BATOR-998674 format. One line per 4 residues: number of its first residue (from 1); their letters; for each residue x, y, z of C-alpha. Coordinates in steps of 0.02 Angstrom, whole numbers, plus 50000, padded with zeros to 5 digits. Layout:
N
NUM = A = X,Y,Z | ...
This chain:
574
1 = MPHI = 50000,50000,50000 | 50071,50172,49956 | 50134,50274,50100 | 50015,50411,50156
5 = AHRA = 50102,50552,50249 | 50047,50579,50428 | 50093,50760,50448 | 50086,50777,50637
9 = LIFT = 50039,50697,50801 | 50065,50848,50913 | 49926,50802,51035 | 50040,50733,51170
13 = AALM = 50154,50883,51187 | 50054,50953,51331 | 49978,50787,51382 | 50068,50783,51546
17 = GLPL = 50038,50968,51577 | 50188,51011,51467 | 50199,51199,51429 | 50194,51227,51242
21 = AACD = 50276,51381,51166 | 50254,51333,50984 | 50152,51461,50887 | 50107,51544,51048
25 = GETG = 50253,51636,51126 | 50257,51618,51314 | 50148,51762,51367 | 49975,51695,51326
29 = GEPT = 49814,51778,51378 | 49741,51938,51308 | 49835,52104,51305 | 49772,52235,51425
33 = DLPP = 49840,52396,51350 | 49795,52393,51165 | 49777,52569,51090 | 49613,52622,51008
37 = VEEA = 49603,52569,50828 | 49564,52747,50772 | 49745,52793,50812 | 49878,52761,50679
41 = VTWH = 49921,52576,50681 | 50102,52533,50641 | 50215,52382,50642 | 50334,52436,50779
45 = QDVA = 50203,52511,50893 | 50060,52386,50875 | 50079,52237,50759 | 50251,52167,50799
49 = PIVA = 50202,52115,50978 | 50045,52030,50911 | 50142,51932,50780 | 50276,51882,50906
53 = RHCG = 50144,51824,51030 | 50039,51721,50911 | 50154,51673,50766 | 50333,51678,50832
57 = GCHV = 50340,51502,50901 | 50310,51420,50730 | 50342,51548,50593 | 50529,51567,50622
61 = EGGV = 50681,51505,50528 | 50692,51318,50559 | 50519,51314,50640 | 50375,51195,50605
65 = APFA = 50289,51321,50490 | 50336,51321,50305 | 50394,51503,50306 | 50454,51634,50429
69 = LDDF = 50352,51782,50492 | 50482,51858,50606 | 50514,52032,50538 | 50425,52177,50455
73 = ESVS = 50473,52128,50278 | 50408,51950,50288 | 50245,51996,50375 | 50204,52146,50267
77 = MLAD = 50234,52046,50108 | 50107,51913,50165 | 49992,52030,50261 | 49838,51999,50153
81 = VALS = 49861,51810,50163 | 49889,51818,50350 | 49733,51923,50377 | 49630,51801,50274
85 = SIEA = 49691,51655,50381 | 49659,51751,50542 | 49482,51798,50493 | 49444,51620,50436
89 = GRMP = 49501,51553,50604 | 49641,51448,50529 | 49777,51548,50616 | 49837,51547,50749
93 = PWMP = 49803,51359,50751 | 49698,51321,50906 | 49566,51185,50898 | 49472,51192,51066
97 = DPDC = 49314,51296,51077 | 49355,51436,51202 | 49174,51433,51261 | 49202,51257,51330
101 = REFE = 49339,51294,51456 | 49502,51387,51482 | 49671,51307,51448 | 49848,51365,51478
105 = HERV = 49949,51440,51335 | 49795,51469,51227 | 49833,51525,51049 | 49678,51633,51037
109 = MSAA = 49691,51804,50957 | 49573,51928,51040 | 49446,52030,50944 | 49547,52187,50983
113 = EKEL = 49707,52110,50913 | 49617,52055,50755 | 49549,52230,50730 | 49723,52305,50751
117 = FRAW = 49796,52187,50622 | 49650,52223,50504 | 49676,52411,50521 | 49863,52391,50490
121 = VAAD = 49832,52296,50328 | 49700,52423,50274 | 49828,52563,50302 | 49952,52475,50186
125 = TPLG = 50059,52405,50328 | 50149,52561,50393 | 50316,52530,50478 | 50313,52659,50619
129 = DPET = 50458,52722,50722 | 50582,52590,50782 | 50645,52711,50915 | 50479,52703,51006
133 = ASPI = 50438,52521,50969 | 50326,52431,51092 | 50417,52300,51196 | 50396,52119,51147
137 = EMGA = 50369,52021,51305 | 50445,51849,51319 | 50398,51720,51448 | 50516,51672,51587
141 = EVEF = 50640,51539,51534 | 50604,51368,51608 | 50761,51276,51664 | 50813,51126,51767
145 = DPTH = 50974,51032,51803 | 50964,50857,51726 | 51024,50712,51833 | 51020,50591,51685
149 = VAVP = 51034,50602,51496 | 50966,50457,51393 | 51011,50428,51210 | 50988,50290,51079
153 = AEAY = 51129,50164,51061 | 51174,50240,50893 | 51114,50376,50776 | 50975,50336,50653
157 = TPEE = 50961,50401,50475 | 50777,50416,50425 | 50718,50323,50271 | 50731,50446,50126
161 = SLDD = 50593,50359,50025 | 50463,50408,50156 | 50381,50576,50186 | 50357,50527,50368
165 = DYRC = 50461,50399,50464 | 50401,50343,50637 | 50542,50258,50734 | 50556,50193,50912
169 = FVLD = 50722,50182,51005 | 50766,50096,51169 | 50869,50224,51266 | 51024,50179,51364
173 = VEFP = 50967,50220,51543 | 50915,50075,51655 | 50817,50080,51818 | 50869,49950,51947
177 = EDVF = 50754,50034,52075 | 50593,50134,52072 | 50626,50316,52027 | 50522,50472,52004
181 = LTAS = 50530,50594,51859 | 50513,50775,51914 | 50571,50862,51754 | 50616,50818,51575
185 = QVVP = 50666,50893,51409 | 50685,50815,51238 | 50836,50883,51143 | 50818,50851,50954
189 = DANA = 50977,50821,50858 | 50928,50836,50674 | 50815,50988,50700 | 50759,51000,50519
193 = LVHH = 50691,50821,50522 | 50622,50793,50697 | 50437,50836,50692 | 50382,50773,50862
197 = VLVY = 50440,50654,50998 | 50345,50545,51123 | 50434,50461,51269 | 50372,50309,51365
201 = AITP = 50428,50201,51511 | 50400,50019,51464 | 50378,49904,51614 | 50468,49735,51623
205 = ENLD = 50311,49639,51571 | 50323,49710,51394 | 50509,49725,51367 | 50525,49560,51274
209 = LVYA = 50412,49631,51137 | 50520,49786,51124 | 50686,49693,51123 | 50624,49571,50991
213 = ADEN = 50566,49711,50877 | 50732,49802,50897 | 50830,49645,50854 | 50721,49590,50708
217 = EAGP = 50729,49753,50612 | 50886,49817,50525 | 50965,49976,50590 | 50940,50064,50756
221 = GYTC = 50766,50050,50832 | 50607,49983,50753 | 50459,50050,50655 | 50312,50109,50761
225 = FGSP = 50163,50222,50734 | 50025,50214,50865 | 50090,50125,51019 | 50274,50103,51066
229 = LPQG = 50234,49919,51091 | 50267,49819,50932 | 50101,49756,50864 | 50030,49836,51019
233 = DPMA = 49861,49909,51055 | 49861,50098,51025 | 49739,50113,51169 | 49882,50065,51283
237 = AGGS = 49990,50214,51235 | 49993,50331,51382 | 49906,50207,51496 | 49957,50177,51675
241 = APGL = 49883,50007,51715 | 50010,49870,51759 | 50110,49821,51607 | 50052,49964,51496
245 = PTQI = 50173,50099,51437 | 50176,50257,51541 | 50206,50418,51446 | 50343,50520,51530
249 = GAWV = 50379,50657,51404 | 50345,50737,51236 | 50413,50870,51119 | 50355,50977,50973
253 = PGSV = 50443,51130,50901 | 50437,51270,51028 | 50414,51159,51180 | 50498,51210,51342
257 = PNVY = 50560,51093,51479 | 50423,51003,51576 | 50452,51038,51761 | 50321,50971,51882
261 = PEGL = 50270,51073,52034 | 50344,51018,52200 | 50263,50860,52265 | 50215,50793,52093
265 = AVPI = 50311,50664,51990 | 50290,50524,51865 | 50336,50355,51944 | 50451,50242,51840
269 = AAGS = 50448,50061,51899 | 50607,49964,51933 | 50664,49864,51781 | 50580,49981,51656
273 = RIVM = 50666,50047,51500 | 50633,50208,51408 | 50571,50199,51229 | 50573,50359,51127
277 = QVHY = 50460,50372,50974 | 50523,50500,50849 | 50421,50563,50702 | 50537,50618,50562
281 = NLIG = 50461,50726,50425 | 50569,50727,50269 | 50466,50836,50154 | 50582,50973,50093
285 = SATE = 50729,50913,50198 | 50878,50803,50158 | 50897,50652,50271 | 51039,50649,50398
289 = PDAT = 51086,50549,50554 | 50990,50591,50713 | 51026,50552,50896 | 50889,50645,50988
293 = ALQM = 50917,50640,51178 | 50809,50647,51334 | 50864,50749,51484 | 50785,50699,51649
297 = ELTS = 50782,50751,51830 | 50757,50591,51930 | 50742,50565,52116 | 50722,50416,52231
301 = EPPD = 50611,50518,52347 | 50427,50469,52325 | 50311,50615,52284 | 50153,50663,52374
305 = FAVS = 50057,50644,52211 | 50085,50534,52058 | 50054,50597,51881 | 49982,50469,51761
309 = TRPI = 49900,50472,51590 | 49753,50363,51543 | 49642,50364,51389 | 49454,50346,51377
313 = VIRN = 49410,50275,51207 | 49273,50212,51093 | 49337,50045,51031 | 49184,49983,50938
317 = LDIP = 49184,50122,50810 | 49053,50112,50672 | 49087,50231,50526 | 48986,50171,50375
321 = AGEA = 49048,50201,50199 | 48975,50360,50125 | 48911,50427,50293 | 48951,50614,50305
325 = AAVN = 48914,50632,50491 | 48940,50466,50582 | 48926,50498,50770 | 49000,50377,50898
329 = AAVY = 48979,50404,51085 | 49021,50319,51250 | 49008,50351,51437 | 49145,50316,51566
333 = RNYS = 49081,50314,51745 | 49184,50325,51903 | 49143,50157,51982 | 49278,50178,52115
337 = DRTF = 49260,50244,52292 | 49377,50392,52264 | 49377,50559,52174 | 49503,50577,52033
341 = TISA = 49577,50742,51973 | 49609,50789,51791 | 49748,50915,51756 | 49764,50903,51566
345 = LAGH = 49674,50834,51414 | 49710,50781,51236 | 49599,50716,51097 | 49645,50599,50956
349 = MHTL = 49562,50547,50794 | 49628,50516,50619 | 49590,50605,50456 | 49403,50567,50443
353 = GTRL = 49368,50652,50609 | 49270,50815,50605 | 49218,50848,50787 | 49269,50787,50960
357 = YSTV = 49165,50825,51114 | 49186,50769,51294 | 49093,50816,51453 | 49076,50777,51638
361 = ERAD = 48904,50716,51691 | 48878,50781,51867 | 48777,50696,52003 | 48646,50835,52001
365 = GSEE = 48609,50803,51817 | 48709,50950,51751 | 48840,50934,51614 | 49010,51019,51615
369 = CLLE = 49108,51037,51454 | 49274,50947,51465 | 49344,50970,51289 | 49262,51024,51127
373 = IPRW = 49351,51030,50960 | 49218,51085,50836 | 49331,51078,50681 | 49449,50931,50698
377 = DFLW = 49616,50948,50609 | 49732,50798,50611 | 49880,50912,50578 | 49855,51016,50737
381 = QQGY = 49832,50890,50876 | 49907,50929,51045 | 49872,50919,51230 | 49788,51052,51335
385 = AIPR = 49842,51092,51512 | 49708,51156,51631 | 49754,51300,51748 | 49792,51226,51918
389 = DQWI = 49653,51319,52007 | 49530,51243,51882 | 49582,51059,51889 | 49430,50949,51866
393 = EVPP = 49372,50831,52004 | 49261,50682,51963 | 49185,50602,52120 | 49120,50423,52129
397 = GEAL = 48964,50396,52025 | 48994,50541,51907 | 49042,50506,51726 | 49142,50566,51577
401 = TIEC = 49068,50563,51403 | 49161,50554,51238 | 49086,50585,51066 | 49174,50582,50898
405 = TYDN = 49100,50630,50729 | 49171,50572,50562 | 49148,50619,50379 | 49165,50459,50278
409 = SQAN = 49084,50531,50121 | 49162,50517,49949 | 49216,50699,49954 | 49322,50669,50111
413 = QPFV = 49421,50519,50050 | 49611,50524,50031 | 49703,50520,49865 | 49818,50374,49826
417 = DGAQ = 49927,50378,49671 | 49831,50529,49609 | 49659,50449,49624 | 49531,50471,49762
421 = VEPR = 49489,50306,49847 | 49312,50241,49868 | 49231,50251,50041 | 49233,50092,50146
425 = DVTW = 49165,50045,50316 | 49292,50106,50444 | 49321,50039,50619 | 49451,50057,50757
429 = GEGT = 49633,50035,50709 | 49803,50119,50701 | 49824,50110,50512 | 49817,50254,50389
433 = FDEM = 49639,50214,50336 | 49575,50163,50508 | 49507,50279,50642 | 49515,50311,50829
437 = CMVY = 49415,50407,50958 | 49513,50449,51115 | 49525,50577,51253 | 49684,50564,51355
441 = LTLI = 49668,50614,51538 | 49816,50670,51642 | 49771,50618,51819 | 49842,50679,51984
445 = EPYA = 49825,50547,52122 | 49899,50520,52295 | 50056,50416,52274 | 50048,50236,52336
449 = PPPP = 50205,50126,52334 | 50194,49978,52213 | 50197,49800,52279 | 50365,49707,52278
453 = PGTV = 50407,49621,52113 | 50320,49455,52095 | 50187,49496,52225 | 50012,49453,52168
457 = CTGD = 49905,49505,52316 | 49950,49645,52437 | 49872,49778,52545 | 49697,49839,52510
461 = DAAC = 49691,49741,52347 | 49721,49579,52442 | 49590,49625,52570 | 49465,49659,52432
465 = AAEC = 49483,49485,52358 | 49517,49388,52519 | 49357,49448,52603 | 49249,49396,52457
469 = AAAG = 49195,49232,52537 | 49133,49328,52688 | 49046,49461,52586 | 48875,49429,52660
473 = ERDT = 48742,49482,52537 | 48866,49486,52392 | 48911,49315,52322 | 49093,49265,52306
477 = ADCI = 49107,49270,52116 | 49024,49441,52108 | 49146,49504,52238 | 49300,49434,52150
481 = IGCA = 49244,49506,51982 | 49221,49673,52067 | 49397,49664,52139 | 49476,49608,51976
485 = SQAT = 49499,49785,51912 | 49587,49833,52074 | 49678,49674,52127 | 49793,49569,52019
489 = CGIC = 49746,49422,52129 | 49564,49446,52079 | 49611,49431,51895 | 49714,49277,51935
493 = ALRE = 49569,49198,52030 | 49449,49222,51885 | 49574,49144,51765 | 49610,48994,51876
497 = TIGC = 49426,48962,51909 | 49410,48889,51733 | 49528,48745,51773 | 49445,48696,51937
501 = GGAR = 49267,48681,51876 | 49226,48847,51797 | 49234,48775,51621 | 49050,48730,51639
505 = CAAP = 49014,48917,51642 | 49077,48938,51463 | 48903,48970,51392 | 48856,49118,51504
509 = FSAL = 49033,49184,51487 | 49017,49179,51298 | 48848,49265,51306 | 48922,49405,51410
513 = RQNA = 49072,49425,51294 | 48956,49447,51145 | 48878,49597,51232 | 48979,49755,51203
517 = CMEN = 48956,49805,51384 | 49087,49678,51442 | 49226,49760,51341 | 49160,49932,51389
521 = CVIN = 49163,49890,51575 | 49334,49810,51570 | 49407,49963,51482 | 49310,50081,51595
525 = TLML = 49376,50007,51757 | 49550,49974,51686 | 49570,50157,51643 | 49475,50239,51786
529 = GGDT = 49483,50103,51918 | 49335,50042,52018 | 49215,49896,52026 | 49197,49801,51861
533 = AACL = 49050,49703,51931 | 48954,49863,51970 | 48977,49919,51790 | 48922,49751,51719
537 = KEQC = 48768,49746,51831 | 48720,49918,51769 | 48750,49889,51584 | 48708,49704,51554
541 = ADEY = 48625,49640,51711 | 48544,49480,51646 | 48699,49408,51562 | 48809,49457,51707
545 = LELS = 48694,49380,51839 | 48695,49213,51747 | 48886,49209,51739 | 48919,49265,51918
549 = SCLG = 48792,49139,51985 | 48876,48998,51890 | 49052,49046,51945 | 48993,49073,52122
553 = EVID = 48930,48894,52133 | 49102,48831,52078 | 49201,48942,52198 | 49089,48906,52347
557 = TGSC = 49123,48719,52335 | 49302,48756,52390 | 49374,48662,52240 | 49473,48816,52189
561 = DEVF = 49541,48864,52360 | 49707,48773,52345 | 49739,48840,52169 | 49695,49016,52226
565 = AERC = 49819,49004,52369 | 49963,48928,52271 | 49950,49022,52107 | 49866,49185,52156
569 = GLQL = 49923,49214,52335 | 49739,49225,52383 | 49673,49150,52544 | 49484,49159,52545
573 = TR = 49403,49189,52714 | 49266,49063,52745
């Protein structure tokens, strides 16, 4: 299949609350001292600060934009084109609807700024007096002292036959003990080629996949597009459940170092390795070797709060061929007993996407806008950090919604070899012609130490599963299923039940699997935590009751007790 260029995946740059300078400057917000438009509008006095604030991060020499807008000559020459883009809402590029909620580093030009630019163009772009030029404010420089620098084993030269080359590299830093990332910065090497970078910590459970892919492919690293896991599930990218990759950093042109506030850090589990996914864009640039590096500030001191990133997704996408407005929606409820806090957001779809909308459904029946992107643009995806005093809390019982709209009509199909392809039914997948619907959540949670390596049941998780036999009104199977999303031993117990008599429950298990609610509930509680059984009872009560009753009969005979103890570390209380 011909290669189709993926121009950008910028959505993760602010995913972890990462400040983003690109196309934005570092000042943000609306100016407070703009002169009246009826006064003479000039470049030095009025327009230069506006251009620097909203265009300077991208439209500079060597920037992500295709041309520079960094002086009077360049801007005045393209003034009419720039005004047209501004009035059409194409520039500055900012996808979220400002009426939904406020984000940090918004690239939103105010009405007053637009009017000043419009008046300047109408006056034939006067220069003004450089001696009395208005100051151009720059944000404070963000710095930190790295304790570690991680690099690939050798430089990689991107494939010149591709417009876009996505490559993953295992970096050279190892972690014999648990550590905590408090700051990071990606340092691109071949600046003209590096389009964006995503950085993940891969836990020991998945390292064999990574090592095999690295060894089986010629040259440094291995090809990867969605997930850093070879042949992995893109849903896992950014996840924080056991075994899934944890995103620890990102970079796009203009990014500044990511320094977490005191008391916050990203945990990196002992035995993990860092995998860095680099997107090389070769359009208009000659290929050359690249050895992009990651600078980190690591500490062994546990934080008060852990930063993690988890996606909510719609896996069972249905986008019929020819449908111009195919809407897919899902609800993710907080089935846990704790409130979780959201500090940043990012949406993700592919090229058929036209609108992304996400809300919080409150207990009183009200709805709070979480993220709305009314005009989806695959080329301008990024993450959006929420001001700290506006972080979003979602208590138990409340829910998040996600809705994605797609245009799968003939007019919106891609061109391959000069011909527009015919529409086809599209579902979930990481390929060029597949689609996704995701909202990544950056969560701030009290830090809890992980169990020792090899431990199956510990602490509150162990108590959850071990007390199931004494659960009173709740039968044992229902209790264990409820614990499975929280306790590894609960998952183990469900698996081992099959071999000690649970095989006779295959029919009700199959019936439940055929209902989409099972996958929905597993993903829901995997990503947000909580009681899987509560979700199943709410969404597919009849099928779930039949399965839990059957498994409960098997478990209550005691035939599984020895297996539970030996293989799962689970001692049921009877």
